[in-house]
C-alpha positions as a printed Julia matrix, in Angstrom:
381×3 Matrix{Float64}:
  21.13   26.28  -14.67
  18.59   28.23  -16.73
  15.77   25.77  -15.91
  16.72   25.91  -12.22
  16.44   29.72  -12.26
  13.03   29.52  -13.96
  11.78   27.03  -11.37
  13.08   29.19   -8.5
  11.34   32.24   -9.95
   8.08   30.28  -10.26
   8.36   29.11   -6.65
   8.97   32.69   -5.47
   5.94   33.85   -7.44
   3.74   31.16   -5.9
   4.99   32.02   -2.41
   4.24   35.73   -3.06
   0.73   34.9    -4.27
   0.06   32.64   -1.28
   1.33   35.27    1.17
  -0.76   37.95   -0.5
  -3.88   35.83   -0.2
  -3.11   35.07    3.44
  -2.64   38.74    4.31
  -5.79   39.62    2.42
  -7.71   37.13    4.54
  -6.27   38.62    7.73
  -7.23   42.16    6.69
 -10.74   41.12    5.71
 -11.24   39.35    9.02
 -10.36   42.54   10.88
  -7.95   40.72   13.16
  -4.22   40.98   13.48
  -3.91   37.23   13.99
  -3.7    34.9    10.98
  -6.72   32.61   10.59
  -6.61   28.99   11.64
  -5.32   26.73    8.83
  -8.08   25.0     6.91
  -8.52   21.29    7.63
  -9.89   18.84    5.11
 -10.59   15.19    5.88
 -10.61   12.64    3.08
 -13.84   10.75    2.52
 -14.87    7.64    0.62
 -18.31    7.52   -1.01
 -18.27    3.96   -2.34
 -20.38    1.12   -0.98
 -20.04   -2.64   -0.93
 -23.36   -3.22   -2.68
 -22.44   -0.8    -5.46
 -18.96   -2.26   -5.91
 -20.38   -5.8    -5.87
 -21.79   -5.33   -9.39
 -18.41   -4.21  -10.72
 -16.6    -6.99   -8.87
 -18.97   -9.71  -10.09
 -18.8    -8.49  -13.7
 -15.01   -8.41  -13.51
 -14.93  -11.92  -12.08
 -17.24  -13.44  -14.68
 -15.49  -11.77  -17.62
 -12.08  -12.78  -16.27
 -13.2   -16.42  -16.05
 -14.84  -16.3   -19.48
 -11.69  -14.91  -21.11
  -9.32  -17.26  -19.23
  -7.81  -14.35  -17.32
  -7.29  -11.93  -20.2
  -9.95   -9.49  -18.97
  -8.25   -9.23  -15.55
  -6.16   -6.32  -16.88
  -9.31   -4.32  -17.68
 -10.85   -5.51  -14.41
  -7.96   -3.91  -12.57
  -8.55   -0.61  -14.38
 -12.24   -0.67  -13.43
 -11.37   -1.45   -9.82
  -8.8     1.34   -9.49
 -11.08    3.8   -11.29
 -13.92    2.98   -8.89
 -11.84    3.41   -5.74
 -10.06    6.54   -7.0
 -13.31    8.07   -8.22
 -14.98    7.58   -4.84
 -12.11    9.16   -2.89
 -12.86   12.82   -2.13
 -10.82   15.73   -0.78
 -12.06   19.31   -0.5
 -15.05   18.61   -2.75
 -13.01   17.02   -5.56
 -12.66   13.34   -6.44
  -9.56   11.54   -7.68
  -9.45    9.72  -11.01
  -7.5     6.89  -12.65
  -6.49    6.93  -16.33
  -4.64    3.63  -16.84
  -5.39    1.43  -19.84
  -6.04   -2.29  -19.78
  -3.97   -2.96  -22.88
  -0.82   -1.65  -21.23
  -1.47   -3.7   -18.11
  -2.06   -6.83  -20.2
   1.26   -6.28  -21.95
   2.96   -6.05  -18.58
   1.38   -9.31  -17.49
   2.52  -11.08  -20.64
   6.07   -9.91  -19.97
   5.72  -11.11  -16.37
   4.55  -14.52  -17.59
   7.56  -14.79  -19.91
   9.96  -13.9   -17.1
   8.34  -16.38  -14.73
   8.63  -19.13  -17.34
  12.31  -18.3   -17.82
  12.89  -18.33  -14.05
  11.2   -21.71  -13.63
  13.21  -23.11  -16.53
  16.46  -21.94  -14.92
  15.6   -23.46  -11.51
  14.99  -26.84  -13.15
  18.75  -27.11  -13.7
  19.5   -27.11   -9.97
  19.54  -25.17   -6.71
  22.45  -22.95   -7.75
  20.5   -21.72  -10.76
  17.51  -21.02   -8.53
  19.66  -19.0    -6.12
  21.14  -17.07   -9.02
  17.65  -16.36  -10.34
  16.56  -15.12   -6.91
  19.59  -12.82   -6.8
  18.78  -11.41  -10.21
  15.2   -10.82   -9.09
  16.48   -8.92   -6.06
  18.64   -6.76   -8.33
  15.59   -6.14  -10.5
  13.47   -5.07   -7.51
  14.45   -1.36   -7.7
  13.4    -1.18  -11.36
  10.16   -2.98  -10.57
   9.44   -0.5    -7.78
  10.19    2.55   -9.95
   8.06    1.31  -12.84
   5.18    0.4   -10.56
   5.16    3.68   -8.64
   5.51    5.74  -11.8
   2.61    3.94  -13.49
   0.3     4.36  -10.51
   1.23    8.02   -9.97
   1.13    9.22  -13.57
  -2.23    7.57  -14.15
  -3.85    9.1   -11.05
  -5.16   12.66  -11.05
  -6.78   15.13   -8.66
  -8.53   18.29   -9.83
  -7.44   17.5   -13.37
  -3.73   17.41  -12.46
  -1.84   14.13  -12.62
   0.55   12.99   -9.93
   4.25   12.61  -10.67
   6.94   10.16   -9.7
  10.61   10.66  -10.5
  12.92    7.85   -9.48
  16.35    6.53  -10.45
  17.74    3.03  -10.06
  20.83    4.17   -8.12
  18.68    5.82   -5.44
  16.15    2.98   -5.35
  18.79    0.23   -5.01
  19.54    0.74   -1.27
  15.84    0.88   -0.38
  14.52   -2.01   -2.45
  17.51   -4.3    -2.88
  20.14   -3.65   -0.2
  17.83   -3.19    2.8
  15.49   -5.95    1.61
  18.43   -8.36    1.39
  19.72   -7.34    4.84
  16.25   -7.77    6.31
  16.04  -11.28    4.86
  19.45  -12.45    6.1
  18.77  -10.93    9.54
  15.54  -12.97    9.76
  13.47   -9.8     9.84
  15.25   -7.99   12.65
  16.22   -5.17   10.25
  12.75   -4.99    8.7
  11.97   -1.55   10.23
  15.0    -0.05    8.48
  13.92   -1.61    5.2
  10.37   -0.3     5.68
  11.63    3.21    6.44
  13.95    3.28    3.45
  11.26    2.11    1.04
   8.49    4.38    2.32
  10.66    7.49    2.45
  12.06    6.82   -1.02
   8.55    6.37   -2.41
   6.87    9.38   -0.78
   9.7    11.85   -1.33
   9.77   11.21   -5.07
   6.06   11.76   -5.56
   4.73   15.12   -6.61
   1.57   16.87   -7.68
   1.31   20.08   -9.66
   5.05   20.69   -9.49
   5.13   20.33   -5.69
   6.75   17.44   -3.85
   5.72   15.29   -0.89
   7.82   14.47    2.15
   7.67   12.15    5.15
   9.8    10.95    8.03
   9.29    7.4     9.29
  10.32    6.59   12.86
  12.37    3.41   13.22
  11.81    3.18   17.03
   8.04    3.24   16.43
   8.37    0.41   13.92
  10.45   -1.6    16.36
   7.59   -1.11   18.81
   5.31   -2.66   16.2
   7.84   -5.49   15.8
   7.52   -6.18   19.52
   3.78   -6.61   18.99
   4.54   -9.09   16.19
   6.93  -11.01   18.46
   4.25  -11.12   21.17
   1.74  -12.4    18.6
   4.13  -15.24   17.69
   4.61  -16.07   21.37
   0.89  -15.93   22.06
   0.17  -18.21   19.14
   2.66  -20.76   20.45
   1.29  -20.64   24.01
  -2.3   -20.97   22.84
  -1.37  -23.87   20.6
   0.43  -25.63   23.45
  -2.42  -25.07   25.9
  -5.07  -26.0    23.34
  -3.17  -29.13   22.37
  -2.86  -30.23   25.99
  -6.57  -29.63   26.63
  -7.78  -31.39   23.47
  -5.37  -34.25   24.08
  -6.85  -34.72   27.53
 -10.38  -34.64   26.16
  -9.9   -37.02   23.25
  -7.29  -39.37   24.71
  -8.2   -39.46   28.39
  -8.34  -43.27   28.29
  -4.84  -43.5    26.88
  -6.03  -45.16   23.7
  -4.74  -44.65   20.22
  -6.12  -41.48   18.56
  -8.45  -41.97   15.62
  -7.45  -40.32   12.33
 -10.42  -37.96   12.62
  -9.45  -36.87   16.16
  -5.83  -36.36   15.21
  -6.84  -34.32   12.16
  -9.2   -32.17   14.25
  -6.56  -31.46   16.88
  -4.01  -30.61   14.2
  -6.47  -28.21   12.56
  -7.26  -26.44   15.84
  -3.59  -26.13   16.79
  -2.72  -24.77   13.36
  -5.57  -22.26   13.57
  -4.67  -20.92   17.0
  -1.06  -20.5    15.89
  -1.95  -18.89   12.57
  -4.52  -16.32   13.71
  -2.38  -14.37   16.24
   0.59  -14.44   13.88
  -1.54  -13.2    10.98
  -2.95  -10.41   13.16
   0.59   -9.43   14.19
   1.82   -9.26   10.6
  -1.22   -7.21    9.58
  -0.57   -4.93   12.57
   3.02   -4.33   11.46
   1.99   -3.55    7.89
  -0.67   -1.13    9.13
   1.89    0.46   11.48
   4.23    1.14    8.56
   1.41    2.9     6.71
   0.46    4.9     9.81
   4.03    6.05   10.44
   4.39    7.0     6.77
   1.38    9.32    6.68
   1.55   10.58   10.27
   4.34   13.05    9.51
   3.81   13.43    5.76
   3.8    16.89    4.22
   3.35   18.6     0.88
   4.74   21.75   -0.72
   7.7    22.11    1.68
   5.51   21.55    4.72
   2.89   24.2     3.92
   0.32   21.43    3.89
   0.56   18.65    6.44
  -1.17   15.31    6.88
  -2.36   13.93   10.19
  -4.19   10.74   11.04
  -6.09    9.0    13.82
  -5.44    5.65   12.13
  -5.2     2.77   14.6
  -3.04   -0.15   13.32
  -4.69   -2.55   15.75
  -8.15   -1.68   14.49
  -7.02   -1.97   10.88
  -5.54   -5.42   11.56
  -8.84   -6.41   13.14
 -10.79   -5.15   10.12
  -8.61   -7.13    7.75
  -8.8   -10.26    9.87
 -12.61  -10.14   10.13
 -12.73   -9.4     6.39
 -10.85  -12.65    5.85
 -13.38  -14.55    7.97
 -16.21  -12.98    6.0
 -14.65  -13.89    2.65
 -14.04  -17.5     3.71
 -17.52  -17.87    5.26
 -19.25  -16.56    2.11
 -16.98  -18.42   -0.34
 -15.59  -15.11   -1.59
 -18.83  -13.15   -1.99
 -17.94  -10.78    0.87
 -14.82   -9.6    -0.98
 -16.38   -6.34   -2.35
 -17.61   -5.29    1.11
 -14.22   -6.22    2.6
 -12.37   -4.04    0.09
 -14.68   -1.07    0.64
 -14.57   -1.46    4.42
 -10.76   -1.39    4.55
 -10.46    1.46    2.05
 -12.99    3.62    3.91
 -11.25    3.27    7.27
  -7.81    3.94    5.82
  -8.84    6.99    3.77
 -11.21    8.6     6.24
  -8.55    8.53    8.95
  -6.52   11.09    6.97
  -6.78   14.86    7.42
  -4.96   17.56    5.47
  -4.12   20.86    7.18
  -3.64   23.79    4.8
  -5.44   25.63    2.04
  -5.33   23.87   -1.32
  -6.84   26.93   -3.01
  -3.64   28.94   -2.48
  -1.62   26.58   -4.68
  -0.64   27.85   -8.13
  -0.44   24.43   -9.76
   1.9    23.37  -12.5
  -0.13   20.63  -14.19
   1.86   17.88  -15.79
  -0.55   15.74  -17.77
   1.77   13.25  -19.48
   0.92    9.75  -18.32
   3.55    7.07  -18.05
   3.1     3.86  -19.96
   5.32    1.86  -17.62
   2.68   -0.68  -16.64
   5.0    -3.62  -17.18
   7.04   -3.03  -14.03
   3.96   -2.86  -11.84
   2.47   -6.05  -13.23
   5.76   -7.95  -13.01
   6.03   -6.89   -9.37
   2.54   -8.18   -8.58
   3.1   -11.41  -10.52
   6.13  -12.28   -8.39
   4.28  -11.29   -5.19
   6.4    -8.18   -4.72
   4.42   -5.4    -3.02
   5.62   -1.99   -4.14
   2.32   -0.11   -3.81
   2.02    3.29   -2.1
């Protein structure tokens, strides 16, 4: 009760200071109308050629150390991308340590070995292991989000994440399970639950974030995914009929080379629209999350002109570039996607009016994040 009263008094003091500054600005402007809220767009100052040196060094050292250096490579990567992200003349920073990430990966390796050992006894053991992994998903999400938040700072103040297993269980276990058994038809509800849980438990300087994700909008994105699946099937059918007529017009037996070529083309025309549709849905979830996001009880609001279709196209062409260059395009692909995503965001409100409560303690919970990535579980913000 005492701590709650202290926090309420601090919030009232910050509100009084902000109102005083606002009124002072109105008086100085000589107008009875309040000034237009300040708008700040995020920017990204990194470049593919600059990041290429970091990426190549990380790759070579990771190979030379049989993967051990990958933990420090991840720190360098996150530090580069955070440090080149700017808002209102200030850059972000990342403070994670490679040793903690390596420890998390060793724990992940031990868990994976235990899971594989259990599945060797039969299907029932594998199903039980999958169920246990689903139950562990909320903890993995909490640990991952806390590690990323507490090791990221802006203007010298670290971000915060406060989560509890009981609250995370519906978002990361219950809805994920329902989405799986419904063959994806409940995926928008799972996406909304996870994104709202994540954003609403993040804070910065003692202030919290908020967002409201629209399920109807996500079902609209699901319709695009369904159309992509249908289009892939129609293209594959039409392409197969055309190629069959070209290669087998004489009714002869197909050669192994011809059959392999037709199979490759059909697989490609099915895969590409479906991949674009899945990338479109993922981008749509991100867009809906930030489109109505706010900070400090709505005093600062985010807006975006992010286009999920364009983002899916960027990621798809990035994939072509990476394959065509045998991986060398990867640094430019990462920078290209990050720049479009970040520079589509705009913050409305005056950051200078905030009386920040800096909380500098960094979490050491790297293990949960690394276990999540090791099992291909995406819990990133």
